N, C-alpha and C positions, 0 to 999 in steps of 0.2 A: 442730496446723498453725501453721509460723511464718511467720505473715501479713507481718513484713519483709522476707524474705527473696524471698518471692513476690511483693511489687511492687516491688522492685527488680530481679528477672528479667522483670518486666513491664514495666520501664521500659527495660528493654535490647532489648523486643520493638517497643517505640513508634519507638525510636529505629530500628529495621531498618525500621518499615513505613514510617516518613516519609521517609528514606534512600530505601529502593527506588518510594515514590510518585513522584520525582522524575522517576525514569524510566518513570513512567507518563504521566505527563502527555501526550505525544503520540503515546500508542498507541491502538488502536481501543477504544473500551470496548461494555461487555457491557452490556445492558439493567440499569437498576438498579442502580450504579455503585456509587451510596455505600450504598445497603444492603448489597450485596456487601462490601463494606469493611468498613462495621460487624460483620457477620458472621464475617469475617477476626479483627476485635479480640477477637470474643469467644472465640472459639477459641484466639488466643492468651494470653489473662489466663486461662483455663482451665488451659491449658498452663503457665502459670507459675507458675500456684498450686496443681498438682497432680502435673505430671509432673517439672519444675524439681527438688522435693526429695528425688527418687530418685535424680536424678544426681549433687546434691549430697553426698550420703552414700555415693558408692563413687570409686572411683580414675579412673573416664575423668568426671571432670566438663565435659572438651571436649567430651563428648557434646551437651549442651544447646545449645551452639552450634550443630553439626549438625541437631539436631530444629529447632531456629528458622528455619535456612535453608531447608527442605527445606518447613515449613507457609507461610513466605514464597512461593516459588515456586507454593503451593498456591494461594495469595490471590490471585498475579499470574492466575494462570491462570484461575483463577475470577470475576474481576475485569474482563478483558479479552478482547476477541475477537482471541488470538493464538494460536499454536502454540505446546506444552509448553518446545519448545526455546526460542523468544522469553520465555516466562516462565523457564527456567533461566538464560539470559542477562540478565534486567533485575533479577534477583535477585542475581547474582553482581557486578554494577557499583552496587549497593544498599549490597552488604556491602562493597565497595570505601572508597566513601563514608563510611558509617557507621566503619569499622574507622579510617579515617583523622580523621576526630572525635575519637573513642575515644583515639587514641593522643596527639594534638597536646593534648588535656585531662589527658591524665596528665601529659605533661611540663611542663606549666606549674602543674599543680593540685600533684601531689606534688613540692615541692622543699623537703621536710624541715618541714614544717608545715603547718598547714589555713588559709588566710588567712579572713578575715570576711567576704569577698563571695564565699563559696565558692557558692554558690546562681546568684547572677549571672553566674559567672564559666561555668559547665556551660553554660547557656541561649546565652551571648555565643559563646561558642565552637563550638558544634553552630548556631547560627543562621548565623553565618558560613561556615562551611565547607560547610553545607548549600546554600548562596545561591550560594556561589563555585562550585561543582561543578557545579548547575545551569546556569548562564551556560557554564561553559569546557567542561562534557562531556554530561550529560544531554539538553540539548535538541539536540545535533548529530549525537547517535547513530539515531536513529529515522529511517523513512524510509517516509511515508505510512501511519502508522499502525502499523509492524511493524519489527522490525528483520531480517528475511530471512537469519536466520543458521542454518548448518547443525545439524546434532545433532553432528557432531565439532568445531566452534567451541564450540558451547555446554557441552560438558562438557569440551573443554580449559580454557577460562576457567574452570569450576567447578570443577576438580582443581586448576587454577595458585594458584586465590584462595581455596580453603580448605587446601592443602597452605602455602603460604606464609603466610600471615597465620597459622593454628595453629601453625605450627612455629615461627614468631619470637615470638609470643607466650606461649601456653599452654606452652611447654615450656620458657620459662624460668623461667614461675611454679611449674611442680610441681618444677623443680630447687631454686628460693630454697625451699621446701615441706620439700625433703626434708632441708635444712642450714639451715632455723630461722630464715633469713632475712628480715627487716621488708623487701619491696623498695619501699615505701612511703615510712621515712622513715628508713632506711638509706642516706643519700647516699652516704658514704663507701665503701661495701662493695663488694668485685668484680662478687658478683653484680647486684648493683643497678643497677651501671654500665652493666652488659652487659646488663639488663634494659632501661633508657633506650635504648641504641645498638639493640637491636631494635625497639623501637618508631620510631626515625627509619627503620631500613630499611622497616618495613612501610608508612612514611610516603610513605617516595622508591618503594617498589612500587606502591602504590596509585596515586599521581601518574604515573607512567610508565606504566600497563598501560593506563589510562583513557585518557590520550592517547596512547597506539597503538591503541586501539581509536576514537578519533576519526578518526586519517589513515587508518585500515583502512576506513571507513566511508567516507570522504570520497574511495578511491581505488576503492571499488567502487560508488559513486554515479556516479562519472566513467565506470567502467567501462560499467555500465547506459546511461549517454546515448550512448554509442560505439555499443553494441550495439544499442538503439534506433535510430540515426541511420541503421547499416548494414540496419538490416531494414525501415525505412520505403523506404530507397531500393530494396531487392529488392521491396518491394512494388509500388511504383510503375515498375520495369521491368516485373513480371510482369502491370502493367494498361497499360502500351506495348504488351508483347505481343500480350494479347489485343484491343488495337487494331486492332494490326497483322491479327491471325488474323480478325479480325471483316472490315476492309476486305477482305482475299483474299475471305472468302467473298462479300461484296458483288461483288465484280469477277467471279466464278464463275458468282451467279445475273446476274447482268447478261449475261453470256456466253449463257448459256443463256436468257435471256430474249428474245434476239436470233433465235435459233434458232427458239422458240416463235411469235414474230410472224413468220420467215421460213413456217413452217409453217401457221399461221393463211392466209396469202394463197393457200397449194395446196390448200387444202380446202371450195374454195366449193362449194356444192351438198350440202355433207354437214355439214345444220344441227347434228344432236345433237354432233358432233364437234367443230362450230367453236364452239359453244358450250361445252362441255369443257374448248377450251384459254384460250377468253374467259375461263371461272371461275376457271381455275387460273392465270392471268395476274393477274389481279385480287389474288387470294391472295397471290402474290408481290411484288406491288407494295406491298400492306397491310404487309406486314414492315417494306417500307422506310420508310415513310411515316411515319417520327420526328422528323423535323426538328423543331426548336423552338426559334422567333424570341423569345429573351427578351432581345434588345438588348444582351448581352453574349455577344462571341464565344466567350472559353473554355467559358461555361456552356453555350451553343448545343452544342460538341463533346462536353462531358462527358453532357451529357443526352441527346442523339443516341447518344451510345454506348449509355448504361445503358438506352434506351431500346429499343434496339435488341434488345439480349440478353434485357429482358422477353417482348416477342413475339414470340422464336426458342422460350424456353423456356417459353411458353403462362402467362406474370405478365401479369395488366391493369395498364398503365402510362399513370396520369395526373400530369400535369402543369401546372400553371400559375404562372407566375413572371416576374418583372419583374427581370429581370438587370441592371438599370440599377442598381439599388438597392446591389448587390456590387460597384459597379467600384471600389471602395477597396480590395478585397483581392489580395494580389497570384496570379497568375495559378495557380504551384506551390501556395500556400494553397490555394485555390479546389478546385484537382483533388483534392487531397487531402482536406480536407473532405466535400465533397458524394460525390466517389468513396469514402470509408469508410461514411459517413452510407447511402447509395443498397445498397452491397455486401452491409452486414448486416443491410438492410430485405430484401433480394435472399435473401439467406441462411435466414434467419428464412422467409419464405413457401416456399419451396422446402420445406421439411419437414412442409408442412400437405398432408394427402390429400386435403381439401375444394377441389376446381378452383376455385369461387366466392370461396374466399378468400385465394387467390392476386394481393393485390392490393397494389401500392405505389406510393404518392400523395405529391408532390413539390410542395411549395407556397411563394412567397418575394413576399410582400407588404410594403405599409408601416404599421406601424397607430402613429398620431402620430408622434413624430420617433424612430422605431425600424424598421429593417430585421428583419423577422421570416421566419428561415428554418426550415421544419417538414416534417421524412420520415415519414411515417405508413404503419403495415403491421401486420398479423394474427400472431401467433405461436403457438403450441402450450407447453403447459407454464406453469412458472412461471420468473419473474426476480426471483433475489436482489441485492438492492443493497448498494452499501459504499462510501462516501465520495461518494452519489450519482450513482455508474454502476452499470450491470450487472455482476456478475461472470461471467466467462466458464464457460460450462458443457464447456468442452473441456480438456482434459489439461494443454493447453503455456499456464499463466494467463498467464508472463510475456509469449508473443509474442502471444499472442492477444488481451491487454489494451490493448496498445498504441494501437493504434485509436482508440478513445475516449479515452484520455489525450492523444493526441496531437490529436485535433479539440478537445479541452477548452483545451489550450494555442494553437491558431490561434484559439479564439474568443477567449479572455483576449487575445491580442495584439494585436486591433481593440478592446479593452475593452468585449467585449461577454458574455453569459453564458450557458452551455449547461448545460441542463434532460433528463430524461428521465423518464416517467411509462409504467407499464407497469399496466394495470389493464383486466379482463373482453377479457382476448384481446389488447388492442390495444395496437401499442407507439408511442409518439411521444416523438421527439427535436425538438425545439426549440432555435434559436440565434437570439438577439436581439443586434442590433449599433445603438450610437447611431450616428445618419446625421451627425452633427455632426462628422464626422474628413474 
């Protein structure tokens, strides 16, 4: 076994792994992330020692670079909580970064002789390029721990990256080998100049492609925010329509109530029928007896609407709230925050089979110098958490994940913090706001 060639191949593997790590920094990590990275390094080392020699003895030496690329994809997927398409995308971006650094090093290093500070030059070039690419590209592409790319995008990026970089670099080397030309020291040779030209083209391609990815991600993020705003507007419109339906229902019930009272006056002497009518009227009145005076008119409206819905659908509703504590919150923000919180709780308890567990509780009180809002309810099944928020169990993760994210943004807008706790079948959402605002 040629340990020198093996270590050289492993050096390339580490260049790739470090370059790809730049694009993993802002992704969601799996448990024991560094242990998984260490395991990936071990696989790369064994591959460099035992797989690379086979390729170096064949006419498809470039196949080694393909093998390393796919091993890096596996390490990305194994180490981060992302989809395979995101892993392919991250590996492709890392490959571009490493290739730029390698091409730049070749252009500086191989100018007809070996400088005495060769080792320092190697580390200096790679360190500067990796730091520069991180701040220019890597930290701007990920969004909320993921890349959110489609398989079409991931495969297109992979084919372009591998095709262009291999075509510009490896095929020139193959042509030089056939002509017995030393690309390193034959500065005046035509093939040598062509090889250096291809390195420049490869560097330009790497920068251009990554810059286009940054611009594309910014555009996609802007589109997502616009879609979120439109979706929130649709949600508010739907809530308004529900409010109108509830008011219409109240009006109809009040109309029926008038007739019940009129009928009650006409049944004197029929005590059983009279008592039945009185009991029915009392039941109807209890449905409407949801008004809560919190000291905040907007909060009163929200809680009355949600309380009415709960009573009409067999959900126990409890509310103890000092609404004056939330006077500093804009009415629309307050409606969105509490409306989404209670709607999520209602949706959870409506799935429960046990009537005694269909309970929604809202509390607003002061604790020290903070206003605390809590919404509590029972739930069935398990809750998977990501970035401190529950992962929706619905198929449309984009639409249904917006509610809690918009709530977090509203809370943070007022310098507060939102937390979620799901244990023992009990779900507790807490929002804490500083009162000095």
